[in-house]
C-alpha positions, -999 to +999 in steps of 0.1 A: -536+419+769-563+410+743-548+403+711-567+403+676-577+372+656-546+384+629-521+384+655-534+346+668-533+341+631-497+349+626-485+333+658-500+302+648-485+300+611-450+307+627-453+278+650-463+256+619-432+267+598-414+267+630-426+227+633-419+221+599-382+232+596-379+216+625-393+188+627-375+180+590-341+187+607-344+168+641-371+143+634-409+145+641-396+124+676-368+143+683-385+178+689-406+180+716-433+209+721-407+230+745-381+232+723-404+245+691-419+269+713-386+283+719-373+278+688-408+301+678-399+326+704-428+318+722-435+300+760-445+266+763-482+276+778-491+292+745-492+258+726-524+246+737-540+282+725-530+273+691-531+231+688-550+205+707-517+181+707-484+180+688-504+155+670-525+183+654-496+203+654-479+174+631-505+173+608-504+209+602-465+210+597-465+180+573-494+198+551-471+229+554-439+211+541-455+193+514-473+220+501-439+243+502-423+216+478-452+218+458-445+254+452-405+245+444-417+225+418-443+250+404-414+276+408-393+250+381-423+251+355-427+285+359-390+292+350-394+270+322-368+245+340-396+224+345-385+186+364-350+193+350-344+225+373-362+209+403-340+175+397-307+193+396-318+213+427-330+185+448-302+162+442-274+188+454-247+191+485-268+219+495-303+204+503-286+170+513-268+194+542-302+210+548-330+191+556-351+218+575-359+237+542-358+206+518-383+178+510-403+163+538-405+128+525-370+122+528-368+135+555-396+120+579-415+096+557-406+066+577-417+087+611-455+099+597-457+062+584-459+056+624-486+084+630-520+090+635-541+084+604-550+125+605-512+129+598-509+103+574-538+119+560-517+146+558-491+135+539-507+114+513-529+146+502-494+167+499-474+139+480-513+133+455-507+169+450-469+170+443-475+140+417-509+154+399-483+187+390-456+167+384-473+146+362-485+176+337-447+177+327-450+144+304-482+155+283-471+129+252-481+103+278-519+089+289-526+100+324-520+071+341-486+066+330-476+101+334-492+095+374-473+065+371-434+081+362-440+111+385-442+077+417-409+066+407-394+096+401-406+108+436-394+076+451-366+076+434-357+112+448-370+103+479-350+070+487-317+084+471-319+115+491-323+095+526-298+071+516-270+104+507-279+116+544-271+084+562-241+077+546-209+083+568-183+090+539-189+121+521-175+110+486-199+081+487-222+105+496-219+126+467-216+094+443-249+088+460-264+117+451-251+121+411-261+082+403-297+094+419-295+127+393-286+106+366-314+082+368-337+111+378-329+131+347-332+101+324-367+089+342-381+124+332-366+122+299-337+150+303-306+145+287-276+141+321-256+165+326-220+163+341-214+166+378 
């Protein structure tokens, strides 16, 4: 049976979206082609109709996951909540407990650092897109200072989430999230709220 190009593109997109989610949930190395394809509702053999290798898919999945984060920031800007909305949403138990739908940096950055140049380049491009948009939230600062603040905020967010997820004690994990939220709000110049 022959499928039209639209069907092939939709199938490819489904594989990329499945990989972006499952890589964040289980890690890049924790997820094989066979399990990814099964999760996408496809046969293992269909993989090579769309991708040359798992590394090729990893590059696209990292790109897709980071585009989601840029879109998430844009959502908060569009609602008028800006960085405050993003920060409060980011440092939540819901985000901590659902890495598959969350920040790819807090979930897979350490693994990306050990991957090929194309994967690392895709990660760099996605992070830069986020930083450029975040830097617009400090319009009174010179561009280099706004970018520096965006970089510091990004690192604080991703690192805090990694520690919160790795911490076995739920009370300590929540304490890590709360401290990170307060520090991020302060860095963003937003009055910290209770909780």
